[in-house]
C-alpha positions in Angstrom: -53.1 -87.8 37.1 -53.4 -89.1 40.7 -57.0 -90.1 40.0 -55.8 -92.2 37.0 -53.1 -93.9 39.1 -55.5 -94.9 41.9 -57.9 -96.4 39.3 -55.1 -98.4 37.8 -54.0 -99.8 41.2 -57.6 -100.9 42.0 -57.8 -102.7 38.7 -54.6 -104.5 39.5 -56.0 -105.8 42.9 -59.2 -107.0 41.4 -57.4 -109.0 38.7 -55.0 -110.5 41.4 -58.0 -111.7 43.5 -59.6 -113.3 40.5 -56.4 -115.1 39.6 -55.9 -116.5 43.2 -59.5 -117.9 43.2 -58.9 -119.5 39.8 -55.7 -121.3 40.9 -57.3 -122.7 44.1 -60.2 -124.2 42.1 -57.8 -125.9 39.7 -55.7 -127.3 42.6 -58.6 -129.6 43.8 -59.3 -131.1 40.4 -57.4 -134.4 40.6 -58.5 -135.5 37.1 -56.8 -132.7 35.4 -53.6 -132.5 37.3 -51.3 -131.9 34.3 -53.7 -129.4 32.8 -53.9 -127.7 36.2 -50.1 -127.1 36.2 -50.2 -125.8 32.7 -53.0 -123.4 33.4 -51.2 -122.2 36.5 -48.2 -121.3 34.4 -50.3 -119.5 31.8 -52.2 -117.5 34.5 -49.0 -116.4 36.2 -47.6 -115.2 32.9 -50.8 -113.3 32.1 -50.7 -111.8 35.6 -47.2 -110.4 34.9 -48.4 -108.9 31.6 -51.3 -107.2 33.3 -49.1 -105.7 36.0 -46.7 -104.4 33.3 -49.6 -102.9 31.4 -51.0 -101.2 34.4 -47.6 -99.8 35.4 -47.0 -98.3 32.0 -50.5 -96.8 31.5 -49.4 -93.6 33.1 -46.4 -93.2 30.7 -48.6 -93.9 27.6 -51.1 -91.4 28.6 -48.4 -88.8 29.1 -47.0 -89.5 25.5 -50.5 -89.0 24.1 -51.0 -85.8 25.9 -47.5 -84.5 25.0 -48.0 -85.3 21.3 -51.0 -83.1 20.9 -49.3 -81.6 17.8 -49.8 -84.9 16.0 -53.5 -84.5 16.5 -53.4 -80.9 15.2 -51.3 -81.9 12.1 -53.8 -84.7 11.4 -56.6 -82.2 11.7 -54.9 -79.7 9.5 -54.0 -82.4 7.0 -57.7 -83.5 6.9 -58.7 -79.9 6.2 -56.1 -79.5 3.5 -57.3 -82.7 1.9 -60.9 -81.6 2.0 -60.0 -78.2 0.4 -58.0 -79.9 -2.4 -60.5 -82.8 -2.9 -62.5 -81.2 -5.8 -59.4 -80.6 -7.9 -58.8 -82.6 -11.1 -56.6 -81.7 -14.1 -59.0 -79.0 -15.4 -60.5 -77.4 -12.3 -59.3 -74.6 -10.1 -60.2 -73.8 -6.6 -60.6 -70.6 -4.6 -58.8 -69.9 -1.4 -60.0 -66.7 0.4 -61.7 -65.6 -2.8 -58.4 -66.0 -4.8 -58.3 -68.2 -7.9 -55.6 -70.8 -7.5 -54.5 -71.6 -11.1 -51.9 -74.2 -10.1 -54.5 -76.3 -8.2 -53.6 -79.6 -10.0 -50.0 -79.4 -9.0 -50.8 -78.3 -5.5 -52.8 -81.5 -5.1 -49.8 -83.5 -6.3 -47.5 -81.8 -3.9 -49.7 -82.3 -0.9 -50.8 -85.8 -1.7 -47.1 -86.9 -1.8 -46.8 -85.5 1.8 -50.0 -87.1 3.0 -51.6 -83.7 3.1 -49.4 -82.5 5.9 -48.8 -78.7 6.1 -45.6 -77.5 4.5 -45.0 -74.2 6.1 -46.3 -74.9 9.7 -44.3 -76.3 12.7 -45.7 -76.4 16.2 -48.8 -74.6 14.9 -46.9 -71.5 13.8 -45.1 -70.6 10.5 -41.8 -72.3 10.2 -38.4 -70.9 9.2 -38.8 -71.6 5.5 -42.1 -69.8 5.4 -40.4 -66.7 6.9 -37.6 -66.9 4.3 -40.2 -67.2 1.5 -42.2 -64.3 2.8 -39.0 -62.2 2.8 -38.3 -63.2 -0.8 -41.8 -62.0 -1.8 -41.4 -58.8 0.1 -38.1 -58.1 -1.7 -39.2 -59.5 -5.1 -38.4 -56.1 -6.7 -34.7 -57.0 -6.7 -35.5 -59.9 -9.0 -37.6 -57.7 -11.4 -40.9 -58.9 -9.9 -43.6 -57.4 -7.8 -44.9 -58.6 -4.4 -48.5 -58.3 -5.5 -48.0 -61.2 -7.9 -47.7 -63.5 -4.9 -50.6 -62.2 -2.7 -48.1 -60.9 -0.3 -50.5 -58.6 1.5 -53.0 -61.4 2.2 -50.2 -63.8 3.2 -48.6 -61.2 5.6 -51.9 -60.7 7.4 -52.4 -64.5 7.8 -48.8 -64.9 8.8 -49.1 -62.6 11.8 -52.5 -63.8 12.9 -51.2 -67.4 13.0 -47.9 -66.4 14.6 -49.4 -64.5 17.4 -52.3 -66.8 18.4 -52.6 -70.3 19.8 -54.2 -73.1 17.9 -58.0 -73.2 18.0 -60.8 -74.4 15.8 -61.5 -70.9 14.5 -57.8 -70.5 13.5 -57.4 -73.9 11.8 -58.9 -72.7 8.5 -56.6 -69.7 8.5 -53.6 -71.9 8.9 -54.7 -74.2 6.1 -55.4 -71.2 3.8 -52.0 -69.8 4.6 -50.3 -73.0 3.9 -52.0 -73.6 0.5 -51.7 -69.9 -0.6 -48.0 -69.9 0.3 -47.3 -73.0 -1.7 -49.2 -71.6 -4.7 -47.2 -68.4 -4.5 -44.0 -70.3 -4.2 -44.8 -72.2 -7.4 -45.6 -68.9 -9.1 -42.3 -67.3 -7.9 -40.4 -70.3 -9.1 -42.1 -70.1 -12.5 -41.5 -66.4 -12.8 -37.9 -66.6 -11.9 -37.3 -69.4 -14.5 -39.5 -68.5 -17.5 -41.0 -65.1 -16.7 -44.5 -63.9 -15.9 -45.9 -63.9 -19.5 -46.0 -66.2 -22.4 -42.9 -65.7 -24.7 -44.9 -64.8 -27.8 -45.3 -61.1 -27.9 -48.6 -61.5 -29.7 -50.2 -63.1 -26.7 -48.4 -61.3 -23.9 -51.8 -60.7 -22.3 -51.8 -64.3 -21.0 -50.0 -65.1 -17.8 -47.3 -67.7 -17.7 -48.8 -70.6 -15.7 -46.8 -73.5 -17.2 -46.0 -76.0 -14.4 -44.9 -79.6 -14.8 -44.1 -82.6 -12.7 -40.5 -81.4 -12.6 -41.7 -78.4 -10.6 -43.4 -80.8 -8.1 -40.2 -82.8 -7.7 -38.0 -79.7 -7.4 -40.4 -78.1 -4.9 -40.4 -81.2 -2.7 -36.6 -81.2 -2.7 -36.3 -77.5 -2.1 -38.9 -77.1 0.6 -37.0 -79.5 2.8 -33.6 -77.9 2.2 -31.8 -76.0 4.9 -30.6 -73.5 2.3 -34.1 -72.9 1.0 -33.4 -69.4 -0.4 -30.3 -70.5 -2.4 -32.3 -73.4 -3.9 -35.2 -71.3 -5.1 -33.0 -68.6 -6.5 -31.2 -71.2 -8.6 -34.3 -71.1 -10.8 -33.1 -67.9 -12.3 -31.2 -67.8 -15.6 -27.5 -68.0 -15.1 -26.4 -65.9 -18.1 -24.0 -63.0 -17.7 -26.5 -60.3 -18.9 -29.2 -61.5 -16.6 -27.0 -61.8 -13.5 -25.5 -58.4 -14.0 -28.8 -56.7 -14.5 -30.3 -58.5 -11.5 -27.4 -57.4 -9.3 -27.6 -54.0 -10.8 -31.3 -53.7 -9.8 -30.4 -54.8 -6.2 -27.7 -52.1 -6.1 -30.0 -49.5 -7.6 -32.8 -50.1 -5.1 -30.4 -49.6 -2.2 -30.3 -45.9 -2.9 -33.2 -45.1 -5.3 -36.6 -44.1 -4.0 -39.2 -45.5 -6.3 -41.2 -42.3 -6.6 -43.8 -41.9 -9.2 -43.7 -38.1 -9.5 -43.0 -36.8 -13.0 -41.8 -33.2 -13.5 -42.1 -31.2 -16.7 -38.8 -29.8 -18.2 -39.3 -26.9 -20.5 -37.7 -27.2 -24.0 -34.3 -25.5 -24.1 -35.1 -23.4 -27.1 -38.3 -22.0 -25.5 -36.9 -21.1 -22.1 -33.3 -22.1 -21.4 -33.4 -20.6 -17.8 -36.5 -22.5 -16.8 -35.1 -25.6 -18.5 -31.9 -25.6 -16.5 -33.5 -24.6 -13.3 -35.9 -27.5 -13.4 -33.1 -29.9 -14.5 -31.1 -28.8 -11.4 -34.0 -29.6 -9.1 -34.6 -33.0 -10.6 -30.9 -34.0 -10.5 -30.5 -32.8 -6.9 -33.8 -34.3 -5.8 -33.4 -37.7 -7.4 -29.7 -38.1 -7.0 -29.8 -36.9 -3.3 -26.8 -34.7 -4.0 -27.5 -31.5 -2.1 -25.2 -30.1 0.5 -26.2 -31.0 4.1 -27.9 -27.7 5.0 -29.8 -27.7 1.7 -31.0 -31.2 2.3 -32.6 -30.1 5.4 -34.3 -27.3 3.5 -35.6 -29.8 0.9 -36.8 -32.2 3.5 -38.6 -29.4 5.2 -40.3 -28.3 2.0 -41.3 -31.9 1.2 -42.9 -32.2 4.7 -44.6 -28.8 4.3 -46.1 -29.4 0.9 -48.4 -32.3 0.1 -47.9 -31.5 -3.6 -44.3 -32.2 -4.3 -44.7 -30.7 -7.8 -45.3 -27.3 -6.2 -42.0 -27.6 -4.4 -40.2 -28.5 -7.6 -41.6 -25.4 -9.3 -40.7 -23.2 -6.3 -38.0 -20.5 -6.2 -34.6 -21.6 -7.2 -32.4 -19.0 -5.5 -31.2 -21.6 -3.0 -29.3 -23.6 -5.7 -28.0 -20.7 -7.7 -24.5 -20.7 -6.3 -21.3 -21.2 -8.3 -20.4 -24.3 -6.2 -23.8 -25.9 -6.9 -23.6 -25.1 -10.6 -20.3 -27.0 -10.7 -21.8 -30.0 -8.8 -24.9 -29.9 -11.1 -23.0 -30.1 -14.4 -20.9 -32.9 -13.1 -24.0 -34.8 -11.9 -25.8 -34.0 -15.2 -23.0 -35.7 -17.1 -23.2 -38.7 -14.8 -26.9 -38.8 -15.3 -26.4 -38.7 -19.1 -23.8 -41.5 -18.8 -26.3 -43.7 -16.9 -28.8 -43.1 -19.7 -26.4 -43.9 -22.5 -26.4 -40.3 -23.8 -23.7 -37.9 -24.9 -22.0 -36.5 -21.8 -22.1 -32.9 -22.9 -24.1 -31.4 -20.0 -26.5 -30.0 -22.5 -30.3 -30.6 -22.2 -31.2 -31.8 -25.7 -34.3 -33.8 -26.5 -33.1 -37.1 -25.3 -31.6 -35.8 -22.0 -34.9 -33.9 -21.5 -36.9 -37.0 -22.0 -34.7 -38.9 -19.5 -35.1 -36.2 -16.9 -38.9 -36.3 -17.2 -38.9 -40.0 -16.2 -39.2 -41.0 -12.6 -37.4 -43.7 -10.7 -40.4 -46.1 -10.8 -40.4 -45.8 -14.6 -36.8 -46.8 -14.5 -37.5 -49.8 -12.3 -40.2 -50.9 -14.8 -37.5 -50.8 -17.5 -35.4 -53.3 -15.5 -38.5 -55.4 -14.9 -39.3 -55.6 -18.6 -35.6 -56.3 -19.4 -35.4 -59.3 -17.0 -38.8 -60.6 -18.3 -37.5 -60.7 -21.9 -34.2 -62.3 -20.9 -36.0 -65.1 -19.0 -37.6 -66.0 -22.3 -34.3 -66.9 -23.9 -33.4 -70.5 -24.4 -30.1 -72.1 -25.5 -28.2 -69.5 -27.5 -25.3 -70.9 -29.4 -21.9 -70.3 -27.6 -20.7 -68.5 -30.8 -23.1 -65.9 -32.2 -23.9 -62.3 -33.1 -26.2 -60.4 -30.8 -27.9 -57.1 -31.9 -29.6 -55.2 -29.1 -31.9 -52.6 -30.7 -32.1 -50.0 -27.8 -28.3 -50.1 -27.2 -27.5 -49.7 -31.0 -24.8 -52.3 -30.8 -23.8 -55.5 -32.5 -21.7 -57.9 -30.4 -19.7 -60.8 -31.6 -19.7 -63.6 -29.0 -17.3 -66.5 -28.8 -17.7 -69.1 -26.0 -20.3 -66.9 -24.4 -17.8 -63.9 -24.2 -18.0 -60.7 -26.1 -15.0 -60.4 -28.4 -16.0 -57.5 -30.7 -18.5 -54.7 -30.6 -19.9 -52.6 -33.5 -22.2 -49.6 -33.5 -25.4 -50.0 -35.5 -28.3 -47.9 -36.7 -31.7 -49.4 -36.3 -35.2 -48.8 -37.6 -37.2 -45.7 -36.8 -40.3 -45.9 -34.6 -42.4 -46.1 -37.7 -40.1 -48.7 -39.4 -39.2 -50.9 -36.4 -36.4 -53.4 -36.6 -37.9 -56.7 -35.7 -36.7 -59.2 -33.1 -35.7 -62.5 -34.6 -33.4 -65.6 -34.6 -31.5 -66.6 -37.8 -28.1 -67.5 -39.2 -25.8 -65.4 -41.4 -25.5 -67.5 -44.6 -23.6 -65.2 -47.0 -22.6 -61.7 -47.8 -22.3 -59.6 -51.0 -19.8 -57.0 -51.8 -21.0 -53.9 -53.7 -24.6 -55.0 -53.8 -27.4 -53.5 -55.8 -30.5 -52.4 -54.0 -33.9 -53.4 -55.1 -36.0 -50.7 -53.4 -39.1 -52.1 -51.5 -42.5 -51.0 -52.9 -43.4 -49.0 -49.8 -40.2 -46.9 -50.0 -40.5 -46.5 -53.8 -44.1 -45.1 -53.5 -43.9 -43.2 -50.2 -40.4 -41.7 -50.4 -38.9 -41.9 -53.9 -41.9 -41.2 -56.0 -42.6 -37.7 -54.4 -39.0 -36.8 -55.0 -39.1 -37.9 -58.7 -42.2 -35.6 -59.2 -40.3 -32.7 -57.7 -37.0 -33.3 -59.4 -36.7 -35.0 -62.8 -33.0 -35.6 -62.3 -33.4 -37.3 -58.9 -33.2 -40.9 -60.2 -30.1 -40.3 -62.3 -28.3 -38.4 -59.6 -28.8 -41.3 -57.1 -28.0 -44.1 -59.6 -31.5 -45.5 -59.7 -32.8 -47.6 -62.6 -36.5 -48.2 -63.3 -37.6 -51.7 -64.4 -40.9 -53.0 -65.6 -42.8 -56.1 -64.4 -40.5 -58.3 -66.5 -37.4 -56.7 -64.9 -36.5 -54.9 -68.1 -35.1 -51.4 -67.9 -37.2 -48.6 -69.1 -36.5 -45.0 -70.0 -37.5 -42.8 -67.0 -38.3 -40.0 -69.4 -41.0 -42.1 -71.0 -43.0 -42.2 -67.8 -45.6 -39.5 -66.9 -44.6 -39.4 -63.3 -47.1 -36.8 -62.4 -49.9 -39.3 -63.1 -48.3 -42.1 -61.1 -49.4 -42.9 -57.6 -49.4 -45.9 -55.2 -52.4 -47.6 -57.0 -50.9 -47.6 -60.5 -47.2 -47.9 -59.7 -46.2 -50.9 -61.8 -42.4 -50.5 -61.6 -39.4 -51.7 -59.8 -36.7 -49.3 -58.7 -33.1 -50.6 -58.5 -30.1 -48.7 -57.3 -26.7 -49.5 -58.9 -23.8 -50.8 -56.8 -21.3 -48.3 -55.5 -20.3 -46.2 -52.6 -23.4 -44.0 -53.0 -25.7 -47.1 -52.8 -28.0 -47.1 -49.8 -26.7 -50.5 -48.8 -23.1 -49.3 -48.9 -20.3 -51.7 -49.9 -21.4 -54.9 -48.1 -24.7 -56.6 -47.4 -25.0 -59.6 -44.9 -27.9 -61.9 -45.5 -29.7 -64.1 -42.9 -33.1 -65.6 -43.8 -36.1 -64.1 -42.1 -39.7 -63.3 -42.9 -39.2 -59.6 -42.4 -36.7 -59.2 -45.3 -34.2 -57.3 -43.1 -30.4 -57.7 -43.2 -27.2 -56.1 -42.0 -25.6 -53.7 -44.4 -23.2 -50.8 -44.8 -24.4 -47.2 -45.4 -23.1 -44.0 -47.0 -24.8 -42.0 -44.1 -21.9 -42.3 -41.6 -22.9 -39.3 -39.6 -25.6 -41.1 -37.7 -23.1 -43.4 -36.0 -21.8 -40.4 -34.0 -25.2 -40.0 -32.3 -26.1 -41.6 -29.0 -29.7 -42.5 -30.2 -29.5 -44.1 -33.6 -32.9 -45.0 -34.9 -33.0 -43.9 -38.5 -33.2 -46.9 -40.9 -36.2 -48.4 -42.6 -35.9 -51.6 -40.4 -32.6 -53.1 -41.5 -29.5 -52.9 -39.3 -26.8 -50.5 -40.6 -23.3 -51.5 -39.5 -20.6 -49.0 -38.7 -17.6 -50.9 -39.9 -18.9 -53.7 -42.2 -15.4 -54.4 -43.7 -14.0 -55.4 -40.3 -17.1 -57.6 -39.6 -16.6 -59.3 -43.0 -13.0 -59.9 -42.3 -13.9 -61.5 -39.0 -16.3 -63.9 -40.8 -13.7 -64.8 -43.4 -11.1 -65.6 -40.7 -13.6 -67.7 -38.8 -14.7 -69.5 -42.0 -11.2 -69.8 -43.6 -12.6 -69.4 -47.1 -10.6 -66.3 -48.1 -7.6 -64.6 -46.7 -8.0 -61.0 -45.6 -5.5 -59.6 -48.1 -7.4 -61.1 -51.0 -10.6 -59.6 -49.6 -9.2 -56.2 -49.2 -7.9 -56.2 -52.7 -11.3 -57.2 -53.9 -12.9 -54.3 -52.0 -10.2 -51.9 -53.4 -11.1 -52.8 -57.0 -14.8 -52.5 -56.2 -15.6 -56.0 -57.3 -19.0 -57.6 -56.7 -18.9 -61.0 -55.1 -21.4 -63.4 -53.5 -19.5 -65.1 -50.6 -21.1 -68.1 -49.0 -20.1 -69.1 -45.5 -19.3 -72.7 -44.7 -19.9 -72.0 -41.0 -23.2 -70.1 -40.7 -23.2 -67.8 -37.7 -26.3 -67.6 -35.5 -27.7 -64.0 -35.1 -30.1 -62.9 -32.5 -31.8 -59.5 -32.6 -33.4 -58.5 -29.4 -35.0 -55.5 -27.5 -33.6 -55.1 -24.0 -33.6 -51.5 -22.6 -31.4 -52.0 -19.6 -27.9 -53.3 -19.1 -25.4 -53.2 -16.2 -21.7 -52.6 -16.3 -19.0 -54.5 -14.5 -19.6 -52.4 -11.3 -23.3 -53.3 -11.5 -24.5 -49.8 -12.3 -27.7 -50.0 -14.4 -27.6 -48.2 -17.8 -31.0 -47.1 -18.9 -31.5 -46.9 -22.7 -34.3 -45.1 -24.4 -37.4 -47.2 -25.0 -37.5 -46.0 -28.7 -40.4 -48.3 -29.7 -42.4 -47.8 -26.5 -42.5 -51.5 -25.8 -41.7 -51.6 -22.1 -44.9 -50.0 -20.9 -47.1 -52.4 -22.9 -45.1 -55.3 -21.5 -45.2 -54.2 -17.8 -48.9 -53.3 -18.1 -49.6 -56.9 -19.1 -47.5 -58.2 -16.3 -49.7 -56.3 -13.8 -53.0 -57.0 -15.5 -55.5 -59.6 -14.2 -54.9 -62.0 -11.3 -52.4 -64.8 -11.0 
């Protein structure tokens, strides 16, 4: 710095001597007296400018040296621009051997910022980058997985950059970190808002990469916000069911260890002692409910044995006390409650199945449930909602549940479909036209075994022209699926398979809501027994609700009609939207997750797709 000051002073003296000589020369020129005076004035003014420039040169040099970050940002920006240069609307790029599928929108984001880094300040990751990395790390509480966002790669880069000074060898890592983090942020935003996969179940294998210019605008607004975390989490659905499940997951993960160990529980009828002993171990192990001294024993055993299963199969004398039995049965009932099962402290089939699941399986259930809910768009404020795994129909007014009915849904072979429709009308004391598949697979074998079966169940047989035929004229032993040219119709009445009321909503699956004479199934916790239609526990009450809502018939008139067993076709003026869905988790008002049985085995297929391939 002293060297630069001396040079500046020498330059000043040289310029001063030149100016003095110039003025003396002008003074002796009598022919240009006026011009001489003018030039003197200009020279003096210039001399002042030169002095000022020299005096400030030290300050300018200091500013340049102290603003070295501007140079670095410029260099980083140039590198970002070079990396993103090949992108057009159809190409993708690779960063650290990772395909960047949102490349086009990355380029839009960075170009609006003149390619300056987003997540770097003073050559190290800024505060928002730390917040975002924490969101990725804890993405499980939002039903997502950190691997979706290349968290492992980003974490390595984050600490390399944070702990080292800027250098040419580090600049590329900084640029890669910035671009990868922006890409992962876009993915996280998209996953929170619309889910990981495409909404159509037939193409679940494809990842959801559906960005738009709106994402770019929101990202630019959000990335500069002081409350960055709040802004990004606003991308989530704001519906009651989503928010309660998400908070329930957060609560669940505070205590549950996401182990992947699965333990076999013997069937009760084969070995009741072994069944209950293993159930005790699982309940105590997963629920962390052992007395303090026994906890130490368990921890010691776990540390001793690399194979946890061997421990779980070990001697059970240490839990065979009366006190522990009492604790066990109470906790077993709580376990059953949290799995929507009968709280009878008995290990039946469904309780046994639930015991053989591990906590990671349960977490995947919550992940699948949030993924499905994120697909929902704009439900009507007044509607009917049937959730297949919970075996419930809920009537919703102004987005609040006002009535709940138990339902029976389709078996695993005859699944109830998910759909959107509107209830248009209902029929009292309907006839049942038996579907061809049921006629040939179920009724025909019974006819062959019992000639009185059709009469006893009020079935009529019709020909192709819908004319009734005498069942005794048919050689049923010679009839099979290939030559079955009949229609079977069941007469109206209390013994009819559709019961007393049938509710119709158009759909391609030919399913509907209806009553049933088989009331015993409604007492069970798992109710998957129908051929695909939804059986309603109290259809009369539901019909009365529709009539009050529609104001087309008073309740007393309807009850009198039902008492006299009259058949009526009642059209609704206000068609009521109905949504049938498949969500295997819910949360109560205390944010405790309730795990329902995945009766159609859909969750695993869905979560397998979510983890397949690269984002």
